[in-house]
OpenMM code with the backbone's topology and positions (N, CA, C; nanometers):
from openmm import Vec3, app, unit

residues = "MET ASN ARG TYR SER LYS LEU SER LEU LEU ALA THR ALA ILE ALA ALA ALA GLY THR VAL ALA TYR ALA ALA GLN GLY GLY MET GLU ASN ASP ALA MET ALA ILE THR LYS ALA LYS ILE PRO LEU ALA GLN ALA VAL THR THR ALA GLU GLN HIS VAL ASN GLY LYS ALA SER ARG ALA GLU TYR GLU HIS SER LYS HIS GLY TRP VAL TYR ASP VAL GLU VAL VAL SER GLY ALA LYS VAL PHE ASP VAL LYS VAL ASP ALA ASP LYS GLY THR VAL ILE SER SER ALA GLU ASP LYS ALA ASP ARG ASP ASP ASP HIS ASP LYS GLU ASP".split()
positions = [
    Vec3(2.1517, 7.3235, -4.5261),
    Vec3(2.1706, 7.2819, -4.6638),
    Vec3(2.0727, 7.3640, -4.7511),
    Vec3(2.1185, 7.3962, -4.8689),
    Vec3(2.0315, 7.4743, -4.9543),
    Vec3(1.9380, 7.3729, -5.0228),
    Vec3(1.8404, 7.4296, -5.0892),
    Vec3(1.7376, 7.3518, -5.1600),
    Vec3(1.7911, 7.2660, -5.2636),
    Vec3(1.8839, 7.3137, -5.3561),
    Vec3(1.9432, 7.2345, -5.4624),
    Vec3(2.0280, 7.1223, -5.4120),
    Vec3(2.1002, 7.1393, -5.3017),
    Vec3(2.1729, 7.0293, -5.2431),
    Vec3(2.0872, 6.9208, -5.1908),
    Vec3(1.9814, 6.9614, -5.1305),
    Vec3(1.8858, 6.8571, -5.0812),
    Vec3(1.8248, 6.7753, -5.1960),
    Vec3(1.7852, 6.8459, -5.2976),
    Vec3(1.7315, 6.7770, -5.4182),
    Vec3(1.8354, 6.6820, -5.4842),
    Vec3(1.9509, 6.7338, -5.4903),
    Vec3(2.0612, 6.6621, -5.5469),
    Vec3(2.0872, 6.5328, -5.4696),
    Vec3(2.0903, 6.5435, -5.3409),
    Vec3(2.1184, 6.4385, -5.2448),
    Vec3(2.0034, 6.3302, -5.2559),
    Vec3(1.8809, 6.3745, -5.2719),
    Vec3(1.7628, 6.2913, -5.2826),
    Vec3(1.7695, 6.2110, -5.4102),
    Vec3(1.7992, 6.2848, -5.5211),
    Vec3(1.8046, 6.2186, -5.6457),
    Vec3(1.9183, 6.1140, -5.6554),
    Vec3(2.0294, 6.1389, -5.5964),
    Vec3(2.1380, 6.0420, -5.5805),
    Vec3(2.0985, 5.9192, -5.5017),
    Vec3(2.0277, 5.9404, -5.3915),
    Vec3(1.9867, 5.8360, -5.3081),
    Vec3(1.8849, 5.7417, -5.3796),
    Vec3(1.7944, 5.8090, -5.4568),
    Vec3(1.6926, 5.7311, -5.5344),
    Vec3(1.7585, 5.6523, -5.6429),
    Vec3(1.8523, 5.7065, -5.7154),
    Vec3(1.9279, 5.6391, -5.8117),
    Vec3(2.0011, 5.5236, -5.7613),
    Vec3(2.0720, 5.5415, -5.6508),
    Vec3(2.1522, 5.4327, -5.5873),
    Vec3(2.0601, 5.3246, -5.5369),
    Vec3(1.9381, 5.3522, -5.4824),
    Vec3(1.8491, 5.2512, -5.4400),
    Vec3(1.7980, 5.1669, -5.5591),
    Vec3(1.7637, 5.2409, -5.6668),
    Vec3(1.7195, 5.1745, -5.7966),
    Vec3(1.8289, 5.0755, -5.8441),
    Vec3(1.9575, 5.1214, -5.8483),
    Vec3(2.0640, 5.0376, -5.8953),
    Vec3(2.0841, 4.9190, -5.8064),
    Vec3(2.0785, 4.9266, -5.6755),
    Vec3(2.0867, 4.8128, -5.5861),
    Vec3(1.9702, 4.7174, -5.6079),
    Vec3(1.8428, 4.7645, -5.6193),
    Vec3(1.7331, 4.6786, -5.6460),
    Vec3(1.7447, 4.6087, -5.7820),
    Vec3(1.7902, 4.6834, -5.8857),
    Vec3(1.8171, 4.6154, -6.0149),
    Vec3(1.9235, 4.5093, -6.0101),
    Vec3(2.0291, 4.5306, -5.9364),
    Vec3(2.1357, 4.4326, -5.9287),
    Vec3(2.0900, 4.3102, -5.8493),
    Vec3(2.0110, 4.3384, -5.7448),
    Vec3(1.9572, 4.2255, -5.6672),
    Vec3(1.8691, 4.1323, -5.7467),
    Vec3(1.8028, 4.1866, -5.8522),
    Vec3(1.7247, 4.0948, -5.9331),
    Vec3(1.7990, 4.0242, -6.0352),
    Vec3(1.9273, 4.0469, -6.0375),
    Vec3(2.0133, 3.9868, -6.1393),
    Vec3(2.0149, 4.0608, -6.2688),
    Vec3(1.9725, 4.1818, -6.2718),
    Vec3(1.9645, 4.2657, -6.3951),
    Vec3(2.1018, 4.3171, -6.4323),
    Vec3(2.1928, 4.3079, -6.3540),
    Vec3(2.3262, 4.3633, -6.3980),
    Vec3(2.4017, 4.2745, -6.4786),
    Vec3(2.3736, 4.1478, -6.4880),
    Vec3(2.4412, 4.0535, -6.5789),
    Vec3(2.3626, 4.0437, -6.7134),
    Vec3(2.4354, 4.0546, -6.8141),
    Vec3(2.3747, 4.0502, -6.9466),
    Vec3(2.3523, 3.9000, -6.9812),
    Vec3(2.2254, 3.8668, -7.0093),
    Vec3(2.1921, 3.7265, -7.0387),
    Vec3(2.2634, 3.6733, -7.1630),
    Vec3(2.2956, 3.7614, -7.2496),
    Vec3(2.3624, 3.7152, -7.3763),
    Vec3(2.5089, 3.6651, -7.3373),
    Vec3(2.5660, 3.7289, -7.2408),
    Vec3(2.7025, 3.6889, -7.2013),
    Vec3(2.6978, 3.5589, -7.1127),
    Vec3(2.5850, 3.5229, -7.0617),
    Vec3(2.5750, 3.4035, -6.9791),
    Vec3(2.6001, 3.2777, -7.0617),
    Vec3(2.5816, 3.2816, -7.1906),
    Vec3(2.5995, 3.1659, -7.2791),
    Vec3(2.7559, 3.1256, -7.2814),
    Vec3(2.8363, 3.2073, -7.2391),
    Vec3(2.9834, 3.1700, -7.2381),
    Vec3(3.0043, 3.0668, -7.1246),
    Vec3(2.9175, 3.0431, -7.0363),
    Vec3(2.9263, 2.9478, -6.9278),
    Vec3(2.8645, 2.8141, -6.9626),
    Vec3(2.7982, 2.8057, -7.0768),
    Vec3(2.7291, 2.6866, -7.1161),
    Vec3(2.8326, 2.5864, -7.1629),
    Vec3(2.8107, 2.4508, -7.1225),
    Vec3(2.9055, 2.3590, -7.1519),
    Vec3(2.8981, 2.2968, -7.2944),
    Vec3(2.7709, 2.3140, -7.3546),
    Vec3(2.7619, 2.2648, -7.4950),
    Vec3(2.7243, 2.3861, -7.5784),
    Vec3(2.7696, 2.3840, -7.7044),
    Vec3(2.7433, 2.4997, -7.7959),
    Vec3(2.6006, 2.4921, -7.8464),
    Vec3(2.5538, 2.6148, -7.8862),
    Vec3(2.4174, 2.6269, -7.9499),
    Vec3(2.3995, 2.5311, -8.0609),
    Vec3(2.4953, 2.5081, -8.1506),
    Vec3(2.4878, 2.4227, -8.2649),
    Vec3(2.4557, 2.2807, -8.2176),
    Vec3(2.5149, 2.2404, -8.1128),
    Vec3(2.4933, 2.1038, -8.0608),
    Vec3(2.3450, 2.0881, -8.0086),
    Vec3(2.3041, 2.1887, -7.9398),
    Vec3(2.1678, 2.1955, -7.8832),
    Vec3(2.0630, 2.1855, -7.9959),
    Vec3(2.0932, 2.2643, -8.1006),
    Vec3(2.0012, 2.2636, -8.2205),
    Vec3(1.9881, 2.1267, -8.2837),
    Vec3(2.1006, 2.0653, -8.3013),
    Vec3(2.1124, 1.9321, -8.3682),
    Vec3(2.0367, 1.8357, -8.2744),
    Vec3(2.0545, 1.8337, -8.1461),
    Vec3(1.9870, 1.7478, -8.0568),
    Vec3(1.8385, 1.7603, -8.0606),
    Vec3(1.7883, 1.8919, -8.0615),
    Vec3(1.6468, 1.9148, -8.0695),
    Vec3(1.5878, 1.8678, -8.2047),
    Vec3(1.6612, 1.9003, -8.3173),
    Vec3(1.6207, 1.8510, -8.4473),
    Vec3(1.6063, 1.7054, -8.4556),
    Vec3(1.6993, 1.6269, -8.4066),
    Vec3(1.6967, 1.4887, -8.4014),
    Vec3(1.5841, 1.4282, -8.3093),
    Vec3(1.5564, 1.5043, -8.2084),
    Vec3(1.4546, 1.4527, -8.1047),
    Vec3(1.3144, 1.4488, -8.1672),
    Vec3(1.2860, 1.5484, -8.2515),
    Vec3(1.1519, 1.5504, -8.3117),
    Vec3(1.1508, 1.5280, -8.4672),
    Vec3(1.2639, 1.4943, -8.5171),
    Vec3(1.2851, 1.4710, -8.6643),
    Vec3(1.2359, 1.5939, -8.7423),
    Vec3(1.2945, 1.6982, -8.7237),
    Vec3(1.2594, 1.8231, -8.7907),
    Vec3(1.3722, 1.9186, -8.8173),
    Vec3(1.3324, 2.0451, -8.8432),
    Vec3(1.4280, 2.1484, -8.8708),
    Vec3(1.4095, 2.2639, -8.7708),
    Vec3(1.5146, 2.3198, -8.7083),
    Vec3(1.5014, 2.4233, -8.6130),
    Vec3(1.4677, 2.5544, -8.6915),
    Vec3(1.3786, 2.6336, -8.6289),
    Vec3(1.3394, 2.7615, -8.6901),
    Vec3(1.3862, 2.8812, -8.5986),
    Vec3(1.4142, 2.8497, -8.4696),
    Vec3(1.4499, 2.9436, -8.3797),
    Vec3(1.5161, 2.8766, -8.2604),
    Vec3(1.6174, 2.9516, -8.1996),
    Vec3(1.6782, 2.8974, -8.0818),
    Vec3(1.7186, 3.0136, -7.9843),
    Vec3(1.7007, 2.9937, -7.8590),
    Vec3(1.7321, 3.0885, -7.7614),
    Vec3(1.8016, 3.0275, -7.6430),
    Vec3(1.8829, 3.1057, -7.5711),
    Vec3(1.9536, 3.0612, -7.4483),
    Vec3(1.8803, 3.1351, -7.3392),
    Vec3(1.8193, 3.0641, -7.2460),
    Vec3(1.7457, 3.1328, -7.1446),
    Vec3(1.7581, 3.0580, -7.0109),
    Vec3(1.7175, 3.1270, -6.9054),
    Vec3(1.7110, 3.0710, -6.7707),
    Vec3(1.5711, 3.0253, -6.7439),
    Vec3(1.5604, 2.9006, -6.6983),
    Vec3(1.4258, 2.8456, -6.6685),
    Vec3(1.4391, 2.7803, -6.5282),
    Vec3(1.3318, 2.7149, -6.4821),
    Vec3(1.3368, 2.6517, -6.3501),
    Vec3(1.4342, 2.5373, -6.3486),
    Vec3(1.4766, 2.4912, -6.4629),
    Vec3(1.5752, 2.3794, -6.4766),
    Vec3(1.7179, 2.4387, -6.4823),
    Vec3(1.7324, 2.5682, -6.4766),
    Vec3(1.8730, 2.6272, -6.4922),
    Vec3(1.8732, 2.6885, -6.6272),
    Vec3(2.0002, 2.7008, -6.6858),
    Vec3(2.0135, 2.7582, -6.8207),
    Vec3(1.9863, 2.6427, -6.9214),
    Vec3(1.9008, 2.6771, -7.0185),
    Vec3(1.8647, 2.5879, -7.1214),
    Vec3(1.8634, 2.6546, -7.2575),
    Vec3(1.8724, 2.5804, -7.3635),
    Vec3(1.8487, 2.6198, -7.4960),
    Vec3(1.6956, 2.5867, -7.5324),
    Vec3(1.6238, 2.6843, -7.5669),
    Vec3(1.4827, 2.6727, -7.6082),
    Vec3(1.4842, 2.6725, -7.7576),
    Vec3(1.4551, 2.5565, -7.8210),
    Vec3(1.4669, 2.5404, -7.9639),
    Vec3(1.3284, 2.5185, -8.0223),
    Vec3(1.2874, 2.5933, -8.1172),
    Vec3(1.1564, 2.5689, -8.1878),
    Vec3(1.1945, 2.4948, -8.3118),
    Vec3(1.1260, 2.3733, -8.3304),
    Vec3(1.1525, 2.2880, -8.4304),
    Vec3(1.0273, 2.2578, -8.5191),
    Vec3(1.0315, 2.2611, -8.6487),
    Vec3(0.9241, 2.2364, -8.7314),
    Vec3(0.9423, 2.0891, -8.7827),
    Vec3(0.8414, 2.0094, -8.7690),
    Vec3(0.8372, 1.8724, -8.8117),
    Vec3(0.7081, 1.8437, -8.8858),
    Vec3(0.7138, 1.8360, -9.0139),
    Vec3(0.5966, 1.8210, -9.0958),
    Vec3(0.5110, 1.9451, -9.0829),
    Vec3(0.3912, 1.9294, -9.0341),
    Vec3(0.2922, 2.0359, -9.0197),
    Vec3(0.2887, 2.0843, -8.8752),
    Vec3(0.3800, 2.0250, -8.7876),
    Vec3(0.3727, 2.0576, -8.6408),
    Vec3(0.5025, 2.1464, -8.6049),
    Vec3(0.4788, 2.2122, -8.4958),
    Vec3(0.5917, 2.2918, -8.4407),
    Vec3(0.6028, 2.2478, -8.2999),
    Vec3(0.7325, 2.2212, -8.2605),
    Vec3(0.7668, 2.1754, -8.1183),
    Vec3(0.8587, 2.2699, -8.0537),
    Vec3(0.8356, 2.2883, -7.9198),
    Vec3(0.9269, 2.3619, -7.8376),
    Vec3(1.0097, 2.2635, -7.7658),
    Vec3(1.1381, 2.2575, -7.7932),
    Vec3(1.2217, 2.1612, -7.7293),
    Vec3(1.3224, 2.2312, -7.6346),
    Vec3(1.3265, 2.1936, -7.5088),
    Vec3(1.4263, 2.2435, -7.4214),
    Vec3(1.5406, 2.1513, -7.4055),
    Vec3(1.6669, 2.2066, -7.4305),
    Vec3(1.7829, 2.1191, -7.4144),
    Vec3(1.8745, 2.1832, -7.3016),
    Vec3(1.9110, 2.0906, -7.2150),
    Vec3(1.9948, 2.1289, -7.1034),
    Vec3(2.1322, 2.1770, -7.1477),
    Vec3(2.1708, 2.2974, -7.1100),
    Vec3(2.2916, 2.3674, -7.1512),
    Vec3(2.4229, 2.3029, -7.1095),
    Vec3(2.4105, 2.2277, -6.9990),
    Vec3(2.5296, 2.1657, -6.9504),
    Vec3(2.5503, 2.0214, -6.9860),
    Vec3(2.4358, 1.9463, -7.0015),
    Vec3(2.4463, 1.7990, -7.0351),
    Vec3(2.4179, 1.7773, -7.1859),
    Vec3(2.3386, 1.8686, -7.2523),
    Vec3(2.3119, 1.8485, -7.3888),
    Vec3(2.1933, 1.7470, -7.4114),
    Vec3(2.1152, 1.7184, -7.3067),
    Vec3(2.0036, 1.6326, -7.3128),
    Vec3(1.8731, 1.7032, -7.3183),
    Vec3(1.7688, 1.6446, -7.3787),
    Vec3(1.6410, 1.7059, -7.3892),
    Vec3(1.5745, 1.7038, -7.2571),
    Vec3(1.5316, 1.8142, -7.2104),
    Vec3(1.4573, 1.8253, -7.0778),
    Vec3(1.3093, 1.8079, -7.1028),
    Vec3(1.2623, 1.8810, -7.2030),
    Vec3(1.1141, 1.8714, -7.2385),
    Vec3(1.0953, 1.8922, -7.3875),
    Vec3(0.9783, 1.8448, -7.4348),
    Vec3(0.9456, 1.8587, -7.5732),
    Vec3(0.7936, 1.8675, -7.5817),
    Vec3(0.7386, 1.9728, -7.6289),
    Vec3(0.5916, 1.9852, -7.6354),
    Vec3(0.5509, 2.0445, -7.7684),
    Vec3(0.4402, 1.9974, -7.8292),
    Vec3(0.3870, 2.0543, -7.9492),
    Vec3(0.3397, 2.1928, -7.9141),
    Vec3(0.3726, 2.2890, -7.9964),
    Vec3(0.3363, 2.4292, -7.9778),
    Vec3(0.2141, 2.4498, -8.0707),
    Vec3(0.0943, 2.4146, -8.0237),
    Vec3(-0.0308, 2.4130, -8.0992),
    Vec3(-0.0651, 2.5598, -8.1496),
    Vec3(-0.0364, 2.6589, -8.0735),
    Vec3(-0.0778, 2.7918, -8.1147),
    Vec3(0.0318, 2.8570, -8.1954),
    Vec3(0.1563, 2.8094, -8.1858),
    Vec3(0.2753, 2.8606, -8.2536),
    Vec3(0.2856, 3.0135, -8.2333),
    Vec3(0.2766, 3.0561, -8.1077),
    Vec3(0.2875, 3.1937, -8.0734),
    Vec3(0.4291, 3.2348, -8.0437),
    Vec3(0.4542, 3.3573, -8.0320),
    Vec3(0.5792, 3.4079, -7.9825),
    Vec3(0.6052, 3.3770, -7.8400),
    Vec3(0.7340, 3.3745, -7.7983),
    Vec3(0.7717, 3.3314, -7.6653),
    Vec3(0.6945, 3.4021, -7.5511),
    Vec3(0.6509, 3.5283, -7.5698),
    Vec3(0.5917, 3.6044, -7.4693),
    Vec3(0.4548, 3.5394, -7.4318),
    Vec3(0.4046, 3.4592, -7.5191),
    Vec3(0.2688, 3.3964, -7.4975),
    Vec3(0.2826, 3.2468, -7.4653),
    Vec3(0.3989, 3.1822, -7.4966),
    Vec3(0.4090, 3.0420, -7.4696),
    Vec3(0.4087, 3.0130, -7.3283),
    Vec3(0.3604, 2.8984, -7.2862),
    Vec3(0.3618, 2.8591, -7.1436),
    Vec3(0.5100, 2.8300, -7.0980),
    Vec3(0.5432, 2.8688, -6.9836),
    Vec3(0.6807, 2.8576, -6.9344),
    Vec3(0.6870, 2.7113, -6.8795),
    Vec3(0.8067, 2.6467, -6.9100),
    Vec3(0.8300, 2.5222, -6.8559),
    Vec3(0.9071, 2.5250, -6.7320),
] * unit.nanometer
topology = app.Topology()
chain = topology.addChain("A")
for resn in residues:
    res = topology.addResidue(resn, chain)
    for name in ("N", "CA", "C"):
        topology.addAtom(name, app.Element.getBySymbol(name[0]), res)
């Protein structure tokens, strides 16, 4: 085999291994498309979260957690901010905690 063929074969093998590893981690599914499997709509989850803490939603996301797929809704009530997790299949509140630091999701504690 000539030198270029060997390099080409090596590059193909590395790319294939990377694709398999990425797919094994679940990276091949687009998280945004996963919402199509939710049994309750985002609007219902937001309403549930707002009623739970008597406030107004400022942000909502659909994400995978240890509880499965949930809506993570940030709700402002008075001078407080709450992170409310709503089950995407049942529409019930899983957890609600005051977000004392009111940081972005990257810094919030995972539930």
